[in-house]
Backbone as a chain_set.jsonl record, in Angstrom:
{"seq": "MKLSKEERETIIRISDADELWDVYSSSPKMMRKLDRVASACEVRENGNGIYAKCYQLHKNQISIRKLYSLSKNDREDRIKRVNSNTPSLPQKSLNLGNNLQVK", "coords": {"N": [[0.841, -1.177, 0.0], [0.719, 2.079, -0.986], [1.452, 5.235, 0.415], [-0.553, 8.209, 0.522], [0.039, 11.697, -0.389], [-0.931, 13.263, 1.696], [-0.803, 11.478, 3.797], [1.88, 10.957, 4.119], [4.201, 11.9, 6.359], [6.256, 13.805, 8.649], [7.325, 13.746, 11.905], [8.597, 15.515, 14.582], [9.962, 15.401, 17.777], [10.765, 16.594, 21.035], [11.668, 16.845, 24.479], [12.131, 18.997, 27.34], [13.739, 17.619, 29.078], [15.225, 15.901, 27.599], [18.089, 15.023, 25.544], [17.984, 14.262, 23.022], [16.394, 14.325, 19.836], [13.375, 12.86, 18.848], [12.446, 11.418, 15.899], [9.994, 10.698, 13.571], [9.241, 9.434, 10.442], [7.404, 9.133, 7.454], [7.851, 9.965, 4.998], [9.407, 9.516, 1.977], [11.4, 11.228, 0.839], [12.282, 12.735, 3.074], [13.157, 10.633, 4.696], [15.386, 9.743, 3.221], [17.076, 11.973, 3.502], [17.428, 11.965, 6.296], [18.653, 9.476, 6.607], [21.225, 10.043, 5.759], [22.384, 11.356, 7.885], [21.889, 9.988, 10.228], [21.265, 6.808, 11.845], [18.52, 4.661, 11.373], [16.475, 3.852, 14.102], [14.332, 2.305, 14.227], [12.502, 0.462, 11.877], [9.726, 0.42, 9.848], [7.753, -1.777, 8.065], [5.692, -3.054, 5.403], [3.959, -5.391, 3.271], [4.738, -4.26, 0.875], [7.183, -3.108, 1.234], [9.46, -0.788, 2.917], [7.781, 1.64, 4.818], [7.984, 3.571, 6.751], [10.24, 5.186, 9.085], [11.978, 5.443, 12.205], [13.967, 7.714, 14.018], [16.695, 8.841, 16.105], [18.116, 11.827, 16.956], [20.839, 13.909, 17.971], [20.373, 16.837, 19.966], [21.697, 19.019, 18.831], [21.75, 18.527, 16.147], [19.543, 19.361, 14.793], [18.187, 22.385, 13.733], [16.322, 25.3, 14.398], [15.231, 28.029, 12.732], [14.709, 31.475, 11.886], [12.803, 32.468, 9.076], [14.487, 33.71, 6.338], [14.492, 36.58, 4.454], [15.049, 38.852, 1.798], [14.59, 42.309, 1.089], [13.289, 43.773, -1.92], [14.948, 45.858, -2.823], [17.343, 45.367, -1.354], [18.05, 42.884, -2.425], [18.482, 43.57, -5.114], [20.672, 45.322, -4.777], [22.636, 43.543, -3.829], [22.906, 41.86, -6.045], [23.936, 43.686, -7.899], [26.425, 44.257, -6.689], [27.691, 41.745, -6.827], [27.774, 41.323, -9.593], [29.359, 43.474, -10.394], [31.826, 42.896, -9.477], [33.042, 44.161, -7.337], [34.473, 44.504, -4.137], [32.613, 43.869, -1.139], [33.409, 44.909, 1.245], [35.744, 47.385, 2.314], [39.134, 47.087, 1.204], [41.966, 46.401, 3.179], [45.36, 47.079, 3.961], [47.831, 44.89, 5.25], [50.391, 44.983, 7.459], [53.135, 43.043, 7.916], [55.566, 43.333, 9.078], [59.204, 43.481, 8.78], [59.378, 44.562, 6.229], [57.392, 43.28, 4.775], [54.292, 43.129, 3.197], [50.823, 42.673, 2.971], [48.176, 42.87, 0.761]], "CA": [[0.0, 0.0, 0.0], [1.473, 3.317, -1.086], [0.818, 6.31, 1.171], [-0.858, 9.431, -0.221], [0.816, 12.852, 0.069], [-1.468, 13.685, 2.985], [-0.411, 10.496, 4.811], [3.339, 10.99, 4.302], [4.449, 12.963, 7.314], [7.437, 13.737, 9.499], [7.013, 14.276, 13.232], [9.814, 15.741, 15.361], [9.575, 15.62, 19.168], [11.8, 16.673, 22.06], [11.213, 17.449, 25.732], [13.204, 19.736, 28.009], [14.593, 16.681, 29.812], [15.955, 15.062, 26.647], [19.189, 15.532, 24.725], [17.773, 13.684, 21.694], [15.145, 14.52, 19.107], [12.746, 11.667, 18.286], [11.923, 11.781, 14.581], [9.26, 9.652, 12.862], [8.966, 9.913, 9.093], [6.908, 8.234, 6.414], [8.135, 10.67, 3.749], [10.634, 8.968, 1.383], [12.401, 12.282, 0.68], [12.837, 13.048, 4.39], [13.898, 9.454, 5.161], [16.697, 9.759, 2.557], [17.881, 13.014, 4.15], [17.771, 11.508, 7.646], [19.595, 8.357, 6.483], [22.568, 10.584, 5.566], [22.941, 11.909, 9.127], [21.597, 9.14, 11.39], [20.784, 5.454, 11.569], [17.156, 4.448, 11.847], [16.421, 2.97, 15.265], [13.195, 1.412, 13.982], [12.049, 0.482, 10.493], [8.377, -0.156, 9.73], [7.514, -2.253, 6.703], [4.53, -3.894, 5.103], [4.243, -6.271, 2.147], [5.284, -3.49, -0.24], [8.491, -2.551, 1.59], [9.545, 0.164, 4.022], [6.89, 2.78, 4.684], [8.309, 4.583, 7.761], [11.416, 4.941, 9.915], [12.134, 6.279, 13.393], [15.356, 8.098, 14.237], [17.02, 9.695, 17.233], [19.21, 12.728, 16.615], [21.267, 14.78, 19.057], [19.673, 18.125, 19.888], [22.444, 19.966, 17.996], [21.65, 18.17, 14.73], [18.376, 20.015, 14.205], [18.126, 23.793, 14.114], [15.102, 26.03, 14.043], [15.671, 29.392, 12.47], [13.754, 32.4, 11.292], [12.827, 32.531, 7.626], [15.291, 34.847, 5.916], [14.127, 37.112, 3.148], [15.595, 40.172, 1.484], [13.696, 43.214, 0.38], [13.619, 43.867, -3.344], [16.11, 46.759, -2.962], [18.532, 44.663, -0.86], [18.37, 41.842, -3.408], [19.067, 44.239, -6.285], [21.998, 45.81, -4.38], [23.558, 42.402, -3.782], [23.14, 41.425, -7.428], [24.841, 44.677, -8.505], [27.763, 44.061, -6.123], [28.263, 40.508, -7.37], [28.029, 41.512, -11.021], [30.384, 44.485, -10.63], [33.091, 42.361, -8.949], [33.644, 45.043, -6.34], [34.351, 43.914, -2.811], [31.573, 44.458, -0.31], [34.093, 45.607, 2.328], [36.979, 48.005, 1.822], [40.344, 46.305, 1.389], [42.967, 47.026, 4.036], [46.695, 46.503, 3.886], [48.295, 44.274, 6.478], [51.838, 45.081, 7.556], [53.643, 41.911, 8.668], [56.918, 43.627, 9.557], [60.305, 43.097, 7.905], [59.072, 45.058, 4.88], [56.39, 42.441, 4.105], [52.977, 43.752, 3.243], [49.785, 41.931, 2.268], [47.027, 43.705, 0.399]], "C": [[0.888, 1.244, 0.0], [0.711, 4.416, -0.348], [0.556, 7.515, 0.273], [0.001, 10.574, 0.328], [0.357, 13.308, 1.444], [-1.031, 12.75, 4.107], [1.101, 10.474, 5.063], [3.679, 12.19, 5.176], [5.767, 12.748, 8.032], [7.086, 14.432, 10.803], [8.316, 14.35, 14.02], [9.397, 16.108, 16.773], [10.802, 15.677, 20.061], [11.159, 17.231, 23.322], [12.401, 18.162, 26.369], [14.175, 18.814, 28.735], [15.489, 15.863, 28.885], [17.108, 15.796, 25.99], [19.01, 15.077, 23.278], [16.412, 14.082, 21.146], [14.651, 13.141, 18.669], [12.093, 12.089, 16.98], [11.266, 10.553, 13.968], [8.972, 10.204, 11.475], [8.437, 8.799, 8.209], [7.054, 8.895, 5.04], [9.436, 10.122, 3.16], [11.746, 10.01, 1.242], [13.069, 12.596, 2.023], [13.619, 11.859, 4.946], [15.288, 9.4, 4.511], [17.611, 10.792, 3.196], [18.333, 12.558, 5.534], [18.757, 10.35, 7.606], [21.036, 8.837, 6.316], [23.206, 11.034, 6.874], [22.719, 11.024, 10.353], [21.187, 7.751, 10.927], [19.373, 5.316, 12.126], [17.182, 3.491, 13.031], [15.231, 2.017, 15.161], [12.77, 1.577, 12.532], [10.703, -0.214, 10.443], [8.139, -0.531, 8.275], [6.19, -2.986, 6.618], [4.911, -4.761, 3.91], [4.887, -5.574, 0.963], [6.637, -2.868, 0.069], [8.408, -1.579, 2.756], [8.575, 1.317, 3.778], [7.151, 3.859, 5.73], [9.559, 4.169, 8.524], [11.371, 5.888, 11.099], [13.618, 6.507, 13.622], [15.481, 8.807, 15.58], [18.242, 10.509, 16.847], [19.551, 13.578, 17.827], [20.63, 16.152, 18.87], [20.392, 19.154, 19.021], [22.344, 19.659, 16.506], [20.454, 18.798, 14.034], [18.371, 21.459, 14.669], [16.814, 24.389, 13.624], [15.524, 27.474, 13.877], [14.576, 30.19, 11.785], [13.906, 32.373, 9.773], [13.509, 33.827, 7.209], [14.824, 35.309, 4.553], [14.679, 38.525, 3.002], [14.513, 41.023, 0.843], [14.137, 43.278, -1.083], [14.861, 44.741, -3.557], [17.394, 46.082, -2.496], [18.99, 43.606, -1.861], [19.04, 42.461, -4.631], [20.461, 44.763, -5.975], [23.014, 44.676, -4.363], [23.893, 41.898, -5.18], [24.104, 42.382, -8.12], [26.267, 44.488, -8.004], [28.434, 42.831, -6.706], [28.641, 40.697, -8.828], [29.128, 42.529, -11.306], [31.756, 44.042, -10.143], [33.787, 43.318, -7.997], [33.471, 44.409, -4.976], [33.296, 44.631, -1.986], [32.168, 45.227, 0.857], [35.364, 46.245, 1.78], [38.183, 47.131, 2.129], [41.317, 47.083, 2.257], [44.299, 46.328, 3.819], [47.069, 45.95, 5.245], [49.813, 44.302, 6.477], [52.342, 43.973, 8.464], [55.043, 42.146, 9.227], [57.94, 43.155, 8.547], [60.013, 43.428, 6.446], [58.146, 44.125, 4.088], [55.034, 43.099, 4.261], [52.007, 42.932, 2.414], [48.639, 42.874, 2.009], [45.841, 42.852, 0.087]], "O": [[1.713, 1.424, 0.896], [-0.51, 4.524, -0.462], [1.342, 7.81, -0.626], [0.618, 10.436, 1.385], [1.179, 13.7, 2.272], [-0.902, 13.182, 5.252], [1.544, 10.017, 6.116], [3.473, 13.341, 4.789], [6.323, 11.65, 8.024], [6.609, 15.566, 10.805], [9.051, 13.366, 14.113], [8.582, 17.01, 16.969], [11.755, 14.919, 19.88], [10.206, 18.007, 23.243], [13.547, 17.946, 25.974], [15.32, 19.195, 28.98], [16.416, 15.2, 29.349], [17.11, 17.023, 25.89], [19.789, 15.459, 22.405], [15.422, 14.166, 21.873], [15.438, 12.337, 18.168], [11.278, 13.012, 16.957], [11.889, 9.498, 13.855], [8.502, 11.335, 11.348], [8.947, 7.678, 8.212], [6.464, 8.451, 4.055], [10.484, 10.252, 3.794], [12.911, 9.706, 1.498], [14.293, 12.709, 2.093], [14.643, 12.053, 5.602], [16.264, 9.05, 5.175], [18.793, 10.523, 3.413], [19.493, 12.743, 5.902], [19.616, 10.246, 8.482], [21.971, 8.126, 6.686], [24.432, 11.093, 6.975], [23.299, 11.28, 11.408], [20.812, 7.548, 9.772], [19.076, 5.799, 13.219], [17.829, 2.445, 12.977], [15.134, 1.046, 15.912], [12.687, 2.694, 12.022], [10.561, -1.327, 10.949], [8.302, 0.289, 7.372], [5.648, -3.467, 7.614], [6.093, -4.851, 3.576], [5.517, -6.226, 0.131], [7.185, -2.158, -0.774], [7.418, -1.548, 3.489], [8.539, 1.898, 2.694], [6.603, 4.956, 5.623], [9.9, 2.989, 8.607], [10.811, 6.981, 11.022], [14.43, 5.6, 13.44], [14.498, 9.31, 16.123], [19.273, 9.959, 16.461], [18.675, 13.928, 18.617], [20.377, 16.576, 17.743], [19.753, 20.079, 18.521], [22.807, 20.45, 15.683], [20.366, 18.767, 12.806], [18.53, 21.733, 15.858], [16.286, 24.017, 12.577], [16.108, 28.068, 14.783], [13.649, 29.639, 11.19], [15.018, 32.268, 9.255], [13.149, 34.908, 7.675], [14.767, 34.523, 3.607], [14.76, 39.283, 3.969], [13.635, 40.517, 0.145], [15.248, 42.871, -1.42], [15.724, 44.41, -4.37], [18.426, 46.198, -3.157], [20.187, 43.458, -2.11], [20.042, 41.945, -5.125], [21.353, 44.665, -6.818], [24.137, 44.843, -4.838], [25.04, 41.548, -5.46], [24.993, 41.943, -8.85], [27.215, 44.55, -8.787], [29.618, 42.869, -7.043], [29.717, 40.274, -9.251], [29.768, 42.459, -12.355], [32.746, 44.738, -10.369], [35.011, 43.278, -7.871], [32.421, 43.832, -4.691], [33.106, 45.84, -2.112], [31.511, 46.109, 1.409], [35.992, 45.696, 0.875], [38.25, 46.506, 3.188], [41.475, 48.292, 2.088], [44.35, 45.133, 3.528], [46.664, 46.489, 6.275], [50.45, 43.718, 5.601], [52.021, 43.952, 9.653], [55.639, 41.231, 9.795], [57.59, 42.502, 7.564], [60.359, 42.666, 5.544], [58.123, 44.179, 2.858], [54.68, 43.569, 5.342], [52.318, 42.539, 1.29], [48.181, 43.585, 2.903], [44.774, 43.372, -0.24]]}, "num_chains": 1, "name": "protein.A"}
């Protein structure tokens, strides 16, 4: 039995007392990603093969971050800088002594 898109899910759980994230996934794409960083501690199969896996990951292996987006003006400014090959920060000379200088 193949799962529908609505049935393919990934659930991530942690409590304040734990150092490990418990991850359950029935999404093939997410299972492939998790297989690269952890070993499945439980594999669930039916007659058609594997349909879900459970993993445990250290709390530092998963990060939650704010969605990052640039304004249209910021995006255009960055594109101009990249296309003009000008450095974003001014270059400084570094004097290493003994008449050696790095620019």
